[in-house]
C-alpha positions in Angstrom: -59.8 22.0 148.5 -56.1 22.7 147.9 -55.4 19.0 147.0 -58.4 19.0 144.6 -57.3 22.3 143.0 -53.8 21.0 142.5 -55.2 17.8 141.1 -57.2 19.9 138.6 -54.2 21.7 137.3 -51.8 18.7 137.2 -54.6 16.4 136.1 -55.3 18.5 133.0 -51.6 18.4 131.9 -51.3 14.7 132.7 -54.4 13.8 130.6 -53.1 16.0 127.8 -49.7 14.3 127.8 -51.1 10.8 128.1 -53.3 11.4 125.1 -50.7 13.2 123.0 -49.2 10.1 121.3 -52.6 8.7 120.6 -54.0 11.7 118.9 -55.9 11.0 115.6 -55.3 7.3 116.2 -57.9 4.5 116.4 -59.9 3.4 119.4 -57.8 1.1 121.6 -59.4 -2.4 122.0 -60.2 -3.6 125.5 -57.2 -5.3 127.0 -54.8 -3.2 125.1 -55.3 0.2 126.7 -52.3 2.6 126.9 -51.5 3.4 130.5 -48.0 4.8 130.3 -46.6 8.0 129.0 -45.0 7.5 125.6 -43.5 9.6 122.8 -45.5 10.8 119.9 -45.1 14.0 118.0 -43.5 15.3 121.3 -41.3 13.5 123.8 -43.0 11.2 126.4 -44.9 13.1 129.0 -45.0 16.4 127.1 -48.2 18.4 127.3 -49.5 20.1 124.1 -51.1 23.4 123.1 -54.1 22.4 125.2 -52.3 23.0 128.4 -50.1 25.8 127.1 -53.2 27.9 126.3 -54.6 27.1 129.8 -51.4 28.4 131.3 -51.7 31.6 129.2 -55.3 32.0 130.5 -54.0 31.5 134.0 -51.5 34.3 133.6 -54.1 36.6 132.4 -56.4 35.8 135.3 -53.6 36.4 137.7 -53.1 39.9 136.2 -56.7 41.0 135.7 -60.0 40.3 137.5 -62.5 40.1 136.0 -60.8 38.5 133.0 -59.7 41.1 130.5 -60.3 39.7 127.0 -57.9 42.2 125.3 -55.1 41.1 127.7 -55.9 37.5 127.1 -55.9 38.0 123.3 -52.5 39.8 123.5 -51.0 36.9 125.5 -52.4 34.4 123.0 -50.8 36.4 120.2 -47.4 36.4 122.1 -47.7 32.6 122.4 -48.6 32.3 118.7 -45.7 34.4 117.6 -43.3 32.0 119.5 -44.2 29.3 116.9 -45.7 26.6 119.2 -45.6 23.0 118.0 -49.3 22.9 117.4 -52.1 25.4 116.9 -55.8 24.7 116.2 -57.2 26.1 112.9 -59.8 28.3 114.6 -57.3 29.8 117.1 -54.8 30.4 114.3 -57.4 32.2 112.2 -58.3 34.5 115.0 -54.8 35.3 116.2 -53.6 35.9 112.6 -56.3 38.4 112.1 -55.3 40.2 115.4 -51.7 40.3 114.2 -52.9 41.8 110.9 -54.4 44.7 112.8 -58.0 43.7 113.8 -59.2 44.0 117.4 -59.7 40.7 119.2 -63.5 41.3 119.1 -63.6 41.9 115.4 -61.3 38.9 114.7 -63.5 36.6 116.8 -66.7 37.9 115.2 -65.3 37.4 111.7 -64.1 33.9 112.5 -67.6 33.0 113.7 -69.3 34.7 110.8 -67.1 32.8 108.3 -67.6 29.4 110.0 -70.9 29.6 111.9 -71.2 25.9 112.2 -67.7 25.4 113.5 -67.9 24.4 117.2 -64.4 23.1 118.0 -63.0 22.2 121.4 -60.3 24.9 121.5 -61.8 26.9 124.3 -63.1 24.1 126.5 -59.7 22.5 126.6 -58.1 25.5 128.3 -61.0 26.7 130.6 -60.1 25.1 133.9 -57.9 27.9 135.3 -61.1 30.0 135.6 -62.6 27.5 138.0 -59.6 27.8 140.3 -59.3 31.6 140.0 -63.0 32.2 140.7 -63.5 29.4 143.2 -65.2 31.8 145.6 -67.7 33.4 143.2 -69.9 31.3 140.9 -71.2 34.3 139.1 -67.7 35.5 138.2 -66.7 32.0 137.3 -69.5 31.7 134.7 -68.9 35.2 133.3 -65.1 34.6 133.0 -65.6 31.1 131.5 -67.8 32.6 128.8 -65.4 35.5 128.1 -62.3 33.3 127.7 -64.2 31.3 125.1 -65.5 34.3 123.2 -62.0 35.5 122.5 -61.5 32.7 120.0 -64.7 30.4 119.9 -68.0 32.2 119.8 -70.2 29.3 118.9 -72.9 29.0 121.6 -71.9 25.4 122.3 -68.3 26.3 122.8 -69.2 29.1 125.2 -71.7 26.9 127.2 -69.4 23.9 127.3 -66.6 26.0 128.9 -69.0 27.2 131.5 -70.3 23.7 132.2 -66.8 22.3 132.8 -65.8 25.1 135.1 -69.1 24.9 137.1 -68.5 21.1 137.5 -65.0 21.8 138.9 -66.4 24.6 141.2 -68.7 22.0 142.8 -66.0 19.3 142.9 -63.7 21.6 144.8 -66.3 21.7 147.5 -66.4 17.9 147.9 -69.6 17.4 145.8 -70.0 14.0 144.2 -69.2 13.7 140.5 -72.9 12.9 139.7 -74.2 15.9 141.7 -71.5 18.3 140.3 -72.5 17.5 136.7 -76.2 17.7 137.6 -75.6 21.2 139.2 -73.8 22.4 136.2 -76.6 21.2 133.9 -79.1 23.2 135.9 -77.1 26.3 136.3 -75.8 26.7 132.7 -78.2 27.4 129.9 -77.1 25.2 127.0 -78.2 24.8 123.4 -80.6 21.9 123.4 -78.3 19.5 121.5 -75.5 20.1 124.0 -77.8 19.7 126.9 -79.1 16.4 125.6 -75.5 15.2 125.1 -74.5 16.0 128.7 -77.6 14.3 130.0 -77.0 11.1 128.0 -73.2 11.0 128.3 -73.0 8.6 131.3 -75.3 6.1 129.6 -73.4 6.0 126.3 -71.7 2.9 125.1 -67.9 3.2 124.7 -68.0 2.3 121.0 -70.6 5.0 120.3 -68.4 7.8 121.6 -66.9 9.7 118.6 -64.3 11.8 120.6 -63.7 14.2 117.7 -62.6 17.8 117.8 -66.2 18.9 118.0 -66.8 20.4 121.5 -69.9 18.4 121.9 -68.0 15.2 121.5 -65.2 16.3 123.8 -67.6 17.2 126.6 -69.5 14.0 126.1 -66.3 11.9 126.4 -65.1 13.8 129.5 -68.3 13.5 131.4 -68.7 9.8 130.4 -65.2 9.1 131.7 -65.8 11.0 134.9 -69.2 9.4 135.7 -68.5 5.8 134.7 -65.2 5.3 136.7 -64.2 5.7 140.3 -60.6 6.9 140.1 -58.5 9.5 138.4 -56.4 6.8 136.6 -59.4 4.9 135.2 -61.2 8.1 134.1 -58.2 9.3 132.1 -57.2 5.9 130.7 -60.7 5.2 129.5 -61.0 8.6 127.7 -57.6 8.8 126.0 -58.1 5.3 124.7 -61.2 6.3 122.8 -59.0 7.5 119.9 -59.3 10.6 117.7 -58.8 13.8 119.6 -57.2 12.1 122.6 -55.1 14.9 124.0 -57.9 17.4 124.3 -60.4 14.9 125.7 -57.6 13.8 128.1 -57.0 17.3 129.2 -60.7 18.0 130.0 -61.3 14.7 131.8 -58.0 15.1 133.6 -59.0 18.5 134.9 -62.4 17.2 136.0 -61.1 13.9 137.6 -58.2 15.8 139.2 -60.7 18.1 140.9 -62.7 15.1 142.0 -59.9 12.9 143.4 -57.1 15.4 144.1 -53.4 15.5 143.3 -52.6 12.7 145.7 -54.8 10.4 143.6 -52.8 11.0 140.4 -50.3 8.2 139.9 -46.7 9.3 140.8 -45.3 7.9 137.6 -47.5 10.3 135.6 -46.8 13.3 137.9 -43.1 12.8 137.6 -43.2 12.4 133.8 -45.4 15.4 132.8 -43.4 18.3 131.3 -43.7 21.1 128.9 -42.8 24.8 128.3 -44.2 27.7 130.2 -45.9 29.5 127.3 -45.3 33.1 128.2 -42.3 35.1 129.3 -39.0 33.2 129.3 -40.7 29.9 128.2 -38.9 28.0 131.0 -39.6 24.3 131.6 -42.8 23.4 133.4 -43.4 20.3 135.5 -45.6 19.2 138.3 -43.9 21.6 140.8 -44.8 24.6 138.6 -48.3 23.4 137.9 -48.9 22.9 141.6 -47.6 26.4 142.4 -49.9 27.8 139.8 -52.9 26.2 141.3 -51.9 27.7 144.7 -51.5 31.1 143.2 -54.9 31.0 141.4 -56.6 30.0 144.6 -54.9 32.6 146.7 -55.5 35.5 144.3 -58.8 36.6 145.9 -57.0 37.0 149.2 -54.3 39.2 147.7 -51.5 36.7 148.0 -50.9 35.9 144.4 
């Protein structure tokens, strides 16, 4: 379980960093897939706000159980005030409202009211720490998954998708097969019908039909497709980040899933050694595979009072 949990944390950052330079680009043709870390809007191997927000969520989980949405919102605001390199539109709108004086709950409600059809992937990209922190209690895991999404993304598909990803990881950490883990999540989590249909159809989709946009439905579709149509961490991530469009987010989600399925030891050393970024809270020190591995250990050990 420890190797799988470490794989989840490191895998999310690796998938994010591998997809970073490909973001908003075209789909890579077969035979020309990107397999190495390269520079884009950030230096090669650097993870983006997708992983930074996951690390913020992890810090909040280590301080409060069950997850305290007010604390999480405050930490998100602190991250936002530090002028990160990239911030999603939905998250920026909510955090700006909080800074202006609204409560996190009011800010999130207003954002959903103003854009009721907006179902972006900003909460599913960061949800994986919940699966590690609540590895011992499925009920708590589902509740915390939903809460972390509600702080910024209240659309039912965003809330459900976050829970689906974390429940898949929950089962993968127990050695369940990828197919069975997705099947379990599909039965446990109540999803809006369009999202449920997407999850069911994902492994049978043709590569050229995958849109891989910033819509949470497309991100979840790409990640599940990558997980269920490959048989290694490397191939799962490579297939998904080469779909084009929102590559860093899809890479982060499939990286978390595939990392939990195959473990840290299955992540190529060249990727592990290259991944880097900033710790998004506190002193904003550098973060690499060592810190990510330690974080996974802390999240797993919290329930035993050793965090």
